[in-house]
N, C-alpha and C positions, 0 to 999 in steps of 0.2 A: 095682469093676471086676475082671472075672475074671481068674484067674491066668494062663490062656493068653494073654490079650492082653498082660499084663506080659512074659512070657515072649517072646512076638514081638518087642516092642521090645528087651528085653535081647539077644535073639539077633542083633542086627545091629551090636553095640557093637563086637565084634572086627574085622568087616570094615570099618567105617568108621574106626577108630581104626588099622588096619593101612595103609588105603589113603589115608589124608589126615592121620594124626596127630592127630586131633582126638578128645575123650572125649565119648561120647555119656551123657547123664545122664536116665535115666528116671525120672520122679517120678509116685508115685501117693498121693495124699493128702499127709499131713505126713511122709512116710517120712524118718526122722532120718538114716538112713545116707546116702540120696541128696543130701539137702541139705548134709550134712558134705563128701560128694565133691564137689559143685558148687562149695563156697566154696573147695576147694584146688586147683581144677583151672583152669589158666590157659587152656587151648584147649578149650571145650567147647560142645556144642549141648544145648538142653534138649528132652526128650520128656515132655509132661505129659499123663497118661492119665487122664480123668476131670474132675470139674470142679476149679477153681483156688480154694483156701483160702487164708486170710490169708498163712499163713507162705510158700507157694510164690509168691503175688502179689508180697510184698517181694522174694524171692530173683529171680525173673525180671524184675520191674520195675526191678532196679538193674542189670540185665546191660549189657554194652556195646553200641553200636549194631551192632556186626559180629557178634554172638552170636545164631545163629537159633534160633527158639522154635517148636516143633510143638505145636500142642493138639489132642489126639486124644479123641473120644468124649465130649466135655464141652461147656459152652455156650460159643459164639462170646466172645472178650473182646478186642475191636477196640482198646481203650485200652490193652492191653499190646503192641499192634504185633506179632501172631505171623506168622512167616514163611509159616506154612501152617495153617490149622484144617480138620478133617474132621470130620462128626458122629458117625462111628464108627471105629473102630481098623482100620486097612486090614491086609493081610498084611505079613510082616517084609520081603518083597522090595519092596514098595513104599515102605515105611520107609526101607530102605535108599537107594533110588533118590531119594527126595526130599531126604535127609540129603545125600547126595554132591553133588546139584546145588546145593543151598544153600550147604554150606559151601566147595564148591569155586569158586563163582560169584564173577565180578568185582563190585565195589560198585555199578556201573550195573545190573547183572542183578538183584541181590538188592533193589534198592530200588524195583522195580516195586510193590510192596506198598502203598507210602506212598501212591501217587496213587489207588489204589482205595480205601484207608482214609479219605481226606479228601474226595474228591469223591463226593458220593452223589447217585444219580439214575438213572433208566431211560429218561429221555425222548430223543427223536433229538437235541435240544441237547447233552445232557450226554454221549450216546454219541459224537457229532461231536467234541466237546471232548477226549475221552479219546484219541481217535483221532488228533486233531492234536497232542496232548502227546507221543505216541509218536515223532512226526516231528520235532517242535522241540525236544525235552528233549535229545537228543545233540549239538545244535548249539551254537556260542558266540555265535549273533546276538543282538542286544538285542531284547527283546520287550515290548511295550506291551500291558497288560491293561486292558480297557474295560468299563465295566459300572456300573449303578446301585449306591448305597450298601447295602450289606448282602449283595450277591449271593456273596461269597466270593472276593475277588480274591487276598487273601492266601494264601488255600488252593492256588489256582492257581499262584501264584509258588512256594510251597513245592514243590508237585508237580513244577514244572520242574526245582527244585532237586535234589530227592531222586531223581528219574527219570533224572538225567543222569550225566555222568562227574565232576561235582563234588561228589557226594553227601556224601564222607568230609570235605570241607572247610566252612568256617563258612557259614552263612545267616544275613545281616545284614538286618533290617528296619528301616526308620524311616518315619515318619509327617510328611512335610513340613507338612502342616497344623497340627502339634501343636508346631512349633518357632518360637520367637519370632524375627523377623528379626534383631535383634541377635546372637542366638546360631548363627545358620544356619552361618557359616562356620567356626565353633569346632567344630560337632558333625560337619560334614562333612570337613574337613580336620584337624581337633587343632590341638593347640597346644603351645608349649614352657612351660617354667616363667618366669613373670614378663612373658609375651606381653602381658597385659592385667591390670587390676584384678581379683584374685580366682582368677588361674592360679597356685596354689600349687605345683603339679607338672605336668610334662609328660603330654599325654594324646593319644592316637592317635584319629584322628576314624573314620567309618564306612568311608572308603575304605580305609584300611590294616587296619581290621577284617575287612573281606570279601576280604583278599588271599587268592588262589587258590579262593575259592568264588563266592558269589551276593551281589550287592547288590540289595537291594529298595527302591525308593523309591515308596511309596504316596503317593497324592493329589498327584502331580506336578504338576498343574496350578495348586496352591497356592504354589510354588516362586517366591520374589520375582523380578522380572524383573533385578534386579543381582547375582544369585547364577548365573542362567543361563549366561553366557558362561563362568564358572569350571568349571561342570560339563561345559560342551562341551570345554573345553581338558583337563580329566582324561581324558575319553572318547579324544580324539584322540592324547593323547600318552601315556597310561598312566603318567602322572606325578603326585605329589601333594606339595605342600611345606606343612607345618605353620606356623601363624601364629607369626611370632617367628623363623621359621629360613629360612635361605638354601638348605639342603640339599634337593633333589628327591628322592623316593623312588619307586622303581620298582614298581608295583602291577599286579596282574593279577586280574580279577574279570568275572563275567558280570553285565551290569546288565539288570535286570527293572524294570520301572516300571508304575503302575496310576494310574488316574484316573477318576472319574466326569464330569469334563467332557468337552465336544467339543474336543480339542486343536486342530483345524483352526479351528474358530470363534475359539478363543482367539488363534491365529495371526493371523486375519485382523482381530481389534480390536487386534492391536499388546500383547497381554498375555503372549504365548509366543513366543520366537525360532524363525524357520522352520527354521534351520539345526540346531537342537537337537531339533526334531521329527522331523525325517528321520533324525536319528541315533539316537533312542530307539525309533523306530517301523520298525525294520528288519523286524520281524513283528509282527504285530498279532491277539490275540486277544480276542473279545468274548464276555461271559457274559450271557446273555438273563435278564431278570427273571423272578421265580419265577411271576408271573401268567401268564407266557407258556408255562409248562412245568409244567402242575396235575398230571402224572402222576408228579413228583417230591417232592410232599406228603407222600404216605404214606410211602415210604421214609426222607425226611428225619425225620418224626415218629418213626418206630421208632428209627432211629439215634440221634437226640438223646435221647429219652426215655431210652435205655440209658445213654447217656452221662452225663446227669445224675444219675440213679440210681445209677451206680457212684461218682459223685462223692460224693454224699450217704450212700452206704454203705445203700441200702436196696433192695428189690426193685423191678425194672422195673415200672411200673404198666401195667395193660391200658387201654386207649383205647376208649371205646364207639363204636358205629356213628353215633350222633347228633353226639357231639364230633368225629369225623373228619370227617362230613359239613359241620359247621359251618366247620371248618378248610378244606376244600376250596373253599367258596363265597366264602371272603375273598380279596380282591385283592393283598394284601401289598404295599403300599407301601414298606415297610422290609425286604423280601425275606428271606432267610432268617435274618438277624440278628433281625427282628421275630419270626419264627415260633419261635427258640429262646427269646426273651423270654416269649411268651406260653405255652410248655409250661413253663417253669420255674415261672411264677405258678400255672398249673393244678395242678402237683404239690404246691404248697403248699397250695392250697384244697381238694385231694382229700382225703378221709379216709386214714389211714395204712392201706398194704395195701389199699385200695379201688381202683376204677376211676376214670378221670377221665372225667366225663360233660359233657354240653353244658353245664350251668351252671357248670363250673369254667373253662371255656374263654372268657375274657374278651377282648374285642375293643373297638377304639374305636368301633363302632356300638353297643356295649353300655353305653357311659358314661351315666350318668343325666343328664339336662340340669339344669342348676343353677336354672333359672327355671320350677319346677314348685311345686305345693302339697305339703303334707306328706301328705295323703291320696293324692295320685297316687304319689308315691315309695314309700310304704308298699304301695299295692297292686301295684306292679311288684315290690318285693322279694318279697312273699307269693306273687304268682303263679309266679316263679321257684322259691322255696323249696318251695310245696306240689306243684308240677309234679315236681321232683326226688325228693320224698319217695314221690310215687304210683308214680313209675317204679320206685324203689326196691322198694317195697312191692308191686307188680303191682297197684294199685287197691284194696289191702286197707286201709280207712278206720281199722280199730281198731288196725293196725300202724303207720300214718301218726301216730295219735294218741299211741303209746307212744314212736315215734321223736321226736316232736316234744316230748313231755312235756306235753301238753294233754290236755283231756277230749274224747270223740268229739264231743259238743254243739259246743264251740268249733271244732273242725275242720269240722264240718258247716256251721256259719254263714260260716265263711271260705270254703269252697268255694262256697256259694251265692252270697256276696256278690262272688266273683269270676268266677262263671259257669264253674267247672270242673266237670266231669262225671267221676267217678271211674271209671265203667265204661269209658270211653274207654282207660284206663291197663290194664285187667283184658283189654281186647281186644288191647292192643299187647303185653301180657306174653305172651299165648298165641301171638300171632305170631311172637315172639322165639324160644319155645322149640321151634315146629315146624320 
């Protein structure tokens, strides 16, 4: 990164420090002096110029939630939750303006970035969802999030919390389907020491843990009918009493719930209380399934490949046109959760440093039927295998033989048996290059 860019960043330090009492820490590479200053400064904001290396990643990754991070002129790093990322270094005036806004902003203003970082998509449905979140997040009303399993209901709940006035308070999430019925009351209300066998110490429940913040009850439709009036009472009174105690504790939290069931049908069937239904559904948000918004598949693929690659500390792989088209054709019954699983498996199957091709994208329809002959299973595998090699080699059979560590005669015999014409892949290679 050029020296003038660094001087531009350093040039705004005095103005921001004098106006707001904050230190601006410009970091280029692994600048030891900047890193030392950052560790001794209590009130600081980071301006990283260029790509983020390991040392800087550890530094900014451990920062407190209220410390802004600007990444300028390097690669986007959404997993570091930057307050702002720009692909080029702007002028000193623009940097100073950005820092002043970020450092002087209220929590509800700073946290807008969390919504955009977690809810990925460009379909009309996602744009409408983001606009709705802008209206609902500042309110205190209870919100019911509906949608199929795997659509990202908890991400929307987190966006509601971190885009609202309770962003600096706890966000507590609990899955009602994962709690045994015998432990439900203890998990929600907490208990005192000796309240039941095994209660060796007092413990707060999720209501108390969420005090001041947001309580997210996922899979609300799975809550036992016996627990529903107790939840209703907490919502109405704002008080909770631990098991084994007579002392009511005053609590304050925003309630966000989610379900993949139709709660109105559950009410009709007598499995969900009608009065509780209206309490939790003051405002309702629906997340459409991924199959109804195919334009979101490509940005989701790009986002999650980058996230998975960062987790595994490897370069983000390129995905071929054929692989992306295969993903676009799929109906995604498991929604975004299924997509992430498919991408993770594809990254494992793809060669290290190589692209993800159609062969690496394994979908349910690719599963080999169990009731087939050995020859059919072998031919199925060989057709996929040689097709991938021919695509890589641009139809060059000699190169395919080297890659497969077989003789040209063996390869030609297999292609003849499988009715595969290598010339088709040479034509494909020419089109790809043009």
